[in-house]
ROVOBA-437038 format. One record per residue (C-alpha): y, z, x. Coordinates in steps of 0.25 Angstrom, whole numbers, always signed. Layout:
% residues N
rec v=Y; w=Z; u=X
...
***
This chain:
% residues 102
rec v=+30; w=-225; u=-78
rec v=+31; w=-241; u=-81
rec v=+42; w=-247; u=-74
rec v=+48; w=-261; u=-77
rec v=+56; w=-269; u=-67
rec v=+65; w=-281; u=-72
rec v=+69; w=-290; u=-60
rec v=+79; w=-301; u=-63
rec v=+85; w=-314; u=-55
rec v=+97; w=-321; u=-60
rec v=+97; w=-311; u=-71
rec v=+84; w=-316; u=-77
rec v=+71; w=-306; u=-77
rec v=+63; w=-312; u=-67
rec v=+53; w=-300; u=-65
rec v=+49; w=-288; u=-72
rec v=+38; w=-278; u=-68
rec v=+31; w=-267; u=-75
rec v=+25; w=-256; u=-68
rec v=+18; w=-243; u=-71
rec v=+11; w=-233; u=-83
rec v=+20; w=-228; u=-93
rec v=+13; w=-214; u=-92
rec v=+17; w=-213; u=-106
rec v=+2; w=-209; u=-110
rec v=-11; w=-210; u=-106
rec v=-14; w=-222; u=-99
rec v=-20; w=-232; u=-109
rec v=-13; w=-226; u=-121
rec v=+2; w=-225; u=-115
rec v=+11; w=-233; u=-125
rec v=+24; w=-234; u=-116
rec v=+12; w=-241; u=-107
rec v=+7; w=-250; u=-119
rec v=+21; w=-253; u=-124
rec v=+26; w=-258; u=-111
rec v=+13; w=-267; u=-109
rec v=+14; w=-273; u=-123
rec v=+29; w=-275; u=-121
rec v=+28; w=-283; u=-109
rec v=+14; w=-291; u=-110
rec v=+19; w=-295; u=-125
rec v=+32; w=-301; u=-119
rec v=+25; w=-307; u=-105
rec v=+16; w=-314; u=-116
rec v=+28; w=-317; u=-126
rec v=+33; w=-325; u=-112
rec v=+19; w=-330; u=-108
rec v=+18; w=-338; u=-123
rec v=+34; w=-346; u=-119
rec v=+30; w=-349; u=-105
rec v=+18; w=-345; u=-98
rec v=+25; w=-347; u=-84
rec v=+38; w=-342; u=-87
rec v=+30; w=-327; u=-81
rec v=+23; w=-323; u=-71
rec v=+16; w=-308; u=-71
rec v=+6; w=-298; u=-65
rec v=-1; w=-287; u=-74
rec v=-7; w=-276; u=-69
rec v=-11; w=-263; u=-74
rec v=+3; w=-255; u=-75
rec v=+9; w=-268; u=-70
rec v=+15; w=-283; u=-74
rec v=+26; w=-291; u=-67
rec v=+32; w=-299; u=-74
rec v=+40; w=-313; u=-66
rec v=+48; w=-321; u=-76
rec v=+47; w=-334; u=-70
rec v=+55; w=-344; u=-82
rec v=+66; w=-340; u=-91
rec v=+72; w=-344; u=-104
rec v=+74; w=-336; u=-115
rec v=+62; w=-333; u=-121
rec v=+56; w=-328; u=-107
rec v=+67; w=-321; u=-105
rec v=+70; w=-314; u=-117
rec v=+55; w=-310; u=-120
rec v=+58; w=-304; u=-105
rec v=+70; w=-297; u=-109
rec v=+64; w=-293; u=-123
rec v=+51; w=-287; u=-114
rec v=+59; w=-280; u=-108
rec v=+70; w=-273; u=-118
rec v=+56; w=-267; u=-125
rec v=+53; w=-261; u=-111
rec v=+67; w=-255; u=-113
rec v=+64; w=-248; u=-126
rec v=+51; w=-241; u=-122
rec v=+59; w=-238; u=-109
rec v=+70; w=-230; u=-117
rec v=+57; w=-222; u=-125
rec v=+50; w=-221; u=-113
rec v=+60; w=-217; u=-102
rec v=+48; w=-212; u=-93
rec v=+38; w=-221; u=-96
rec v=+45; w=-233; u=-93
rec v=+57; w=-239; u=-83
rec v=+64; w=-253; u=-84
rec v=+73; w=-257; u=-72
rec v=+79; w=-269; u=-77
rec v=+84; w=-275; u=-61
***
């Protein structure tokens, strides 16, 4: 299962962790893992295009952790959009992805 943890500070998202593998299909062909990866990486790339210093992230196999260092309407909207897309995926694949907004 993929676990997405969202942490807040002062009512703003300051950290997002995505950890694990969906287990929906064979590793390398798992459509849930591919969807999560595409959503997250595309979102982070969009933020970096606006401001390279807005986020800091660590990426390993089956894991990514993002610290949001700067907030503005574009960065915050991209992060919220990313989480909304992941929540839509969670609706269809409840056994494979779980999102925890703390």
